[in-house]
C-alpha positions as CSV (number, residue, x, y, z in Angstrom):
1,M,132.3,61.5,83.9
2,K,132.9,62.5,80.3
3,P,135.5,65.3,79.7
4,F,133.0,67.7,78.2
5,M,130.7,67.4,81.3
6,V,133.7,68.2,83.5
7,V,134.4,71.2,81.3
8,L,130.8,72.4,81.6
9,L,130.9,72.0,85.4
10,L,134.2,73.9,85.6
11,L,132.9,76.8,83.4
12,S,129.7,77.0,85.5
13,A,131.7,77.2,88.7
14,A,133.9,79.9,87.3
15,Q,130.9,81.9,86.1
16,A,129.3,81.6,89.4
17,S,132.4,83.1,91.0
18,A,131.6,86.3,89.2
19,H,128.2,86.7,90.9
20,P,127.4,83.9,93.3
21,W,125.0,85.6,95.5
22,G,122.3,87.3,93.5
23,P,121.8,90.9,92.5
24,I,124.2,92.6,90.2
25,Q,124.7,96.3,90.4
26,A,124.2,97.9,87.0
27,I,126.3,100.7,85.6
28,A,128.8,100.8,88.5
29,G,131.0,103.9,88.7
30,P,134.7,103.9,89.3
31,D,135.8,102.6,92.8
32,P,137.6,105.6,94.5
33,M,139.5,103.2,96.7
34,T,140.9,100.8,94.1
35,G,140.7,103.0,91.0
36,S,139.0,100.3,89.0
37,A,137.3,101.3,85.7
38,E,133.7,102.1,85.3
39,V,131.7,99.0,84.0
40,L,128.2,98.3,82.9
41,F,127.7,95.4,85.4
42,Q,129.5,94.9,88.7
43,P,128.8,91.9,91.0
44,K,128.3,92.8,94.7
45,S,130.1,89.7,96.0
46,Q,133.0,87.7,94.6
47,F,135.3,84.9,95.5
48,P,138.4,83.9,93.6
49,A,138.0,80.9,91.3
50,Q,138.7,80.1,87.7
51,G,138.0,77.3,85.2
52,G,138.1,76.5,81.6
53,I,138.9,74.2,78.7
54,A,142.2,72.9,77.4
55,V,143.7,71.0,74.4
56,K,146.8,69.0,75.1
57,A,149.3,67.5,72.6
58,A,151.0,64.4,73.9
59,F,154.3,63.5,72.2
60,L,154.4,59.7,72.2
61,P,157.1,57.4,70.6
62,V,154.6,56.4,67.9
63,G,153.5,60.0,67.2
64,T,151.5,62.9,68.5
65,V,148.0,62.5,69.9
66,F,145.6,65.2,71.2
67,L,143.7,65.2,74.5
68,V,140.8,67.5,75.3
69,G,139.5,68.4,78.8
70,G,139.5,71.1,81.3
71,Q,140.5,72.4,84.7
72,G,139.0,74.4,87.6
73,E,140.3,75.7,90.9
74,V,139.6,77.9,93.9
75,M,142.4,80.4,94.7
76,L,143.4,80.2,98.3
77,D,145.4,83.5,98.0
78,D,146.6,85.8,95.2
79,S,148.9,83.0,93.8
80,F,148.1,79.6,95.2
81,G,145.2,77.5,93.9
82,I,143.8,74.0,94.3
83,G,141.2,72.3,92.1
84,V,140.7,69.4,89.6
85,A,141.7,68.6,86.0
86,S,140.6,65.9,83.6
87,Y,141.7,64.9,80.0
88,S,140.7,62.3,77.5
89,M,142.4,61.2,74.2
90,D,140.7,62.5,71.1
91,T,143.0,61.1,68.4
92,E,143.0,57.7,66.8
93,L,146.0,55.6,68.0
94,T,146.5,52.2,66.4
95,P,149.9,50.7,67.3
96,E,150.7,47.1,66.4
97,L,151.2,44.5,69.2
98,K,152.2,40.9,68.2
99,G,151.4,41.6,64.6
100,V,147.8,42.9,65.3
101,K,146.7,46.5,65.2
102,N,145.1,47.8,68.4
103,D,142.8,50.8,69.0
104,I,144.1,52.7,72.1
105,G,142.1,55.0,74.5
106,L,143.3,57.1,77.4
107,T,141.6,59.1,80.1
108,Y,143.1,60.6,83.3
109,G,142.4,63.3,85.9
110,G,142.8,64.2,89.5
111,I,143.7,66.9,92.0
112,R,145.6,69.9,90.7
113,V,147.6,72.4,92.7
114,D,149.4,75.4,91.3
115,D,151.4,78.5,92.2
116,S,151.5,81.7,90.1
117,F,154.2,84.3,90.0
118,L,153.1,87.9,89.7
119,P,149.6,86.9,88.4
120,K,148.4,90.5,88.2
121,R,150.9,91.3,85.5
122,L,150.0,91.1,81.8
123,F,152.1,88.0,81.4
124,Y,152.9,85.7,84.3
125,L,154.4,82.3,85.1
126,N,152.5,79.4,86.7
127,T,153.8,76.0,87.9
128,S,151.3,73.1,88.7
129,L,151.2,69.5,89.7
130,T,148.3,67.1,88.9
131,L,148.0,63.9,91.1
132,G,145.4,61.5,90.1
133,I,144.4,58.2,88.4
134,G,144.0,57.2,84.8
135,Q,142.7,54.4,82.7
136,A,143.9,53.2,79.3
137,W,142.2,50.6,77.1
138,R,143.3,48.5,74.1
139,L,141.0,46.8,71.6
140,P,142.7,44.4,69.1
141,R,141.3,44.7,65.5
142,Q,140.4,41.0,65.2
143,N,137.3,38.9,65.6
144,D,136.0,38.1,69.0
145,S,138.5,40.4,70.7
146,E,137.7,42.1,74.0
147,R,139.0,45.4,75.4
148,V,142.0,45.2,77.7
149,Y,142.0,47.8,80.5
150,C,144.8,49.2,82.6
151,T,144.3,51.5,85.6
152,F,147.3,53.4,87.0
153,G,148.4,56.5,89.0
154,V,149.4,59.7,87.3
155,I,151.8,62.5,88.3
156,E,152.0,65.4,85.9
157,P,154.1,68.5,86.6
158,E,153.6,71.5,84.3
159,M,154.9,75.0,83.7
160,S,152.6,77.5,82.0
161,W,152.8,81.0,80.7
162,F,149.6,83.0,80.9
163,L,148.3,86.2,79.2
164,N,145.7,88.2,81.1
165,A,143.5,88.9,78.1
166,T,140.8,90.6,80.2
167,K,140.2,91.0,84.0
168,E,138.3,87.6,83.9
169,A,139.8,85.7,81.0
170,R,143.4,84.4,80.4
171,L,145.1,82.4,77.8
172,G,147.8,79.9,78.6
173,L,150.6,77.8,77.0
174,A,152.1,75.0,79.1
175,V,154.7,72.3,78.8
176,G,154.7,69.2,81.0
177,W,155.6,65.5,81.5
178,R,153.3,62.6,82.4
179,Y,154.5,59.9,84.8
180,Y,152.6,56.7,85.4
181,Y,153.0,54.3,88.3
182,G,151.2,51.3,89.8
183,A,150.9,49.3,86.6
184,D,152.8,48.3,83.5
185,V,151.1,50.7,81.1
186,T,153.6,50.1,78.2
187,G,153.4,46.3,78.6
188,N,149.6,46.2,78.7
189,M,148.9,48.8,75.9
190,G,151.9,48.0,73.6
191,V,152.9,51.7,73.6
192,D,154.4,54.2,76.1
193,L,151.6,56.7,77.0
194,G,153.8,58.8,79.2
195,G,156.2,61.5,78.4
196,P,156.3,65.2,77.3
197,S,153.3,67.3,76.4
198,A,152.2,70.8,75.4
199,M,148.9,72.4,76.3
200,F,146.8,75.4,75.3
201,S,144.1,76.6,77.8
202,I,141.4,79.3,78.1
203,L,140.5,80.1,81.7
204,Y,137.7,82.3,83.0
205,G,137.1,83.6,86.5
206,K,138.4,85.9,89.2
207,I,141.9,85.7,90.5
């Protein structure tokens, strides 16, 4: 599945969390029990979920490349969530291997679990772990060449700082590290695709 399709599905799920079961109450007054503000529209039913888009900078030995994708999750309580994440390289990468330039591509994704600390505060800390699979490909720039594929497992821990911009939207900055296993990615691709990264994300939904 293409990354932008994953993002659209995640955003649709997050929007559905705001009013999943039909009628929306218009011009809702303040809730005397919770002290929430008066709003124009107030969904009658909600469940905690969020999703959104992300841009990730991967710092490789041959330079920095950018990946685009998204993530989405269901919150099991106030701080712990489980969902999915997917990213795909969106930068041209052409390292030399045996004297021949190669075009490199990378896509990975999987199950994502995370834990937030004081998520109701204006700023809060989040730690996460993505466990999944990835695929890289290499295409030599020479006649009659064929793509070389490499499939592997991925482990990516991350630490994020989030700003609650609104009750439903939050902005995040993260740092992380990608680990690959199950295949010789560097040997097959001619470049180490693991290592540190930084990410900016925009999430929407109820937490």
